[in-house]
C-alpha positions in Angstrom: 305.8 -145.6 -34.1 304.9 -144.6 -30.5 309.1 -144.6 -29.8 309.8 -142.6 -33.0 313.3 -141.1 -32.5 312.6 -138.6 -35.4 309.7 -137.2 -33.2 310.8 -136.9 -29.6 307.8 -136.1 -27.1 309.9 -136.1 -24.0 310.7 -137.9 -21.2 307.0 -138.2 -19.8 305.9 -139.6 -23.2 308.6 -142.6 -22.6 307.2 -143.1 -19.1 303.5 -143.3 -20.7 304.8 -145.9 -23.2 306.4 -148.0 -20.5 303.4 -148.1 -18.5 301.3 -149.1 -21.2 303.6 -151.7 -22.0 303.7 -152.8 -18.4 299.8 -153.1 -18.7 300.0 -155.0 -21.8 302.2 -157.5 -20.3 300.1 -157.7 -16.9 297.0 -158.3 -19.3 298.9 -161.0 -21.3 298.8 -158.9 -24.5 295.1 -160.3 -25.0 292.3 -158.2 -26.3 289.8 -157.5 -23.8 287.0 -155.5 -25.4 287.2 -152.5 -27.3 286.8 -148.9 -26.6 283.8 -147.1 -27.9 284.3 -145.2 -31.3 281.8 -142.6 -30.3 283.6 -139.1 -30.0 287.0 -141.0 -31.0 289.2 -138.0 -32.9 289.0 -138.4 -36.6 292.6 -139.3 -37.0 292.5 -142.3 -34.6 289.6 -143.5 -36.6 291.5 -143.1 -39.9 294.4 -145.0 -38.5 292.2 -147.7 -37.5 290.3 -147.5 -41.0 293.9 -148.0 -42.8 294.7 -151.2 -40.9 296.8 -149.2 -38.2 299.9 -148.7 -40.1 302.8 -147.5 -38.0 304.3 -145.2 -40.7 301.0 -143.2 -41.4 300.8 -139.8 -40.7 297.4 -137.9 -40.5 297.1 -134.5 -42.0 296.1 -132.4 -39.1 295.0 -128.8 -40.1 293.5 -127.7 -36.7 295.3 -128.7 -33.6 292.3 -127.0 -31.5 289.9 -129.2 -33.1 292.1 -132.5 -32.4 292.5 -131.2 -28.8 289.1 -131.0 -28.3 288.0 -134.4 -29.8 290.9 -136.2 -27.8 289.6 -134.5 -24.5 286.0 -135.1 -25.2 286.8 -138.8 -26.1 289.0 -139.3 -23.1 286.2 -138.3 -20.7 283.5 -140.2 -22.4 285.7 -143.3 -21.8 286.0 -142.7 -17.9 284.1 -144.4 -15.3 281.0 -142.4 -14.3 282.6 -142.0 -10.8 285.7 -140.1 -12.2 283.8 -137.5 -14.1 282.0 -134.4 -12.2 278.6 -133.0 -12.9 280.3 -130.3 -15.1 281.8 -133.0 -17.4 285.5 -132.7 -16.0 287.7 -135.6 -15.0 288.1 -136.0 -11.3 291.8 -136.4 -10.4 292.0 -136.0 -6.6 290.3 -137.7 -3.7 290.3 -140.9 -5.4 290.3 -144.1 -3.5 292.7 -146.7 -4.6 289.8 -149.4 -4.4 287.9 -147.6 -7.1 286.8 -149.8 -10.1 289.0 -149.2 -13.1 287.9 -152.2 -15.1 285.8 -149.9 -17.4 289.2 -148.9 -19.1 291.0 -152.3 -18.8 291.0 -152.6 -22.5 294.5 -154.1 -23.7 295.2 -155.0 -27.1 294.6 -153.3 -30.7 291.2 -152.3 -29.8 292.0 -150.9 -26.5 294.0 -148.3 -24.8 296.6 -148.3 -27.8 294.1 -146.2 -29.5 294.3 -143.5 -26.9 298.1 -143.5 -27.0 297.9 -143.0 -30.9 295.6 -140.0 -30.5 298.0 -138.5 -28.0 300.8 -139.4 -30.1 299.4 -137.5 -33.4 298.2 -134.6 -31.1 301.7 -134.4 -29.3 303.8 -134.3 -32.6 301.6 -131.8 -34.3 303.7 -129.1 -35.4 302.8 -125.2 -34.4 300.9 -126.0 -31.2 300.7 -123.0 -28.8 302.2 -123.1 -25.3 298.5 -123.4 -24.3 298.1 -126.4 -26.5 301.3 -128.0 -25.4 300.4 -127.4 -21.6 296.7 -129.3 -22.6 298.7 -132.0 -24.4 300.7 -132.6 -21.1 297.8 -132.5 -18.8 296.1 -135.3 -21.0 299.5 -137.2 -21.0 299.9 -137.2 -17.2 296.2 -138.3 -16.9 296.8 -141.5 -19.4 299.8 -142.2 -17.2 297.8 -141.8 -13.9 295.0 -144.2 -15.3 297.5 -146.8 -16.5 299.5 -146.8 -13.4 296.0 -147.7 -11.5 295.4 -150.5 -14.1 298.9 -151.8 -13.7 298.4 -151.9 -9.7 
């Protein structure tokens, strides 16, 4: 599903999937808790309720709603030290020793759900340039986090 040739999402998407696989290998492909469902985009919740079928495609009618839901959820998943007082993710001046264990969630109930949310958002047709840029920013941040989890 995440590497579907029918739905090309670009080179950076391929990097995200590669780093995620490396993360899962490092963690032994074992479940380690789960990500909170609060704020999770509805399409991800529906995918989970349906048993995580790889061929299922959600009917996304409002890209902006999915974008907002994904970004709100992603911020809510971050360690407190990574979120500013204004609720934005801090991406600079991070110490390599910062604790990333809050996001160390391999397995079906972990970061796979984040990739699925990004996948559905990224494959949504008729996105504006601004929406594509927002998706790319979220994609890069997910790569950033996974790279820290793999270190």
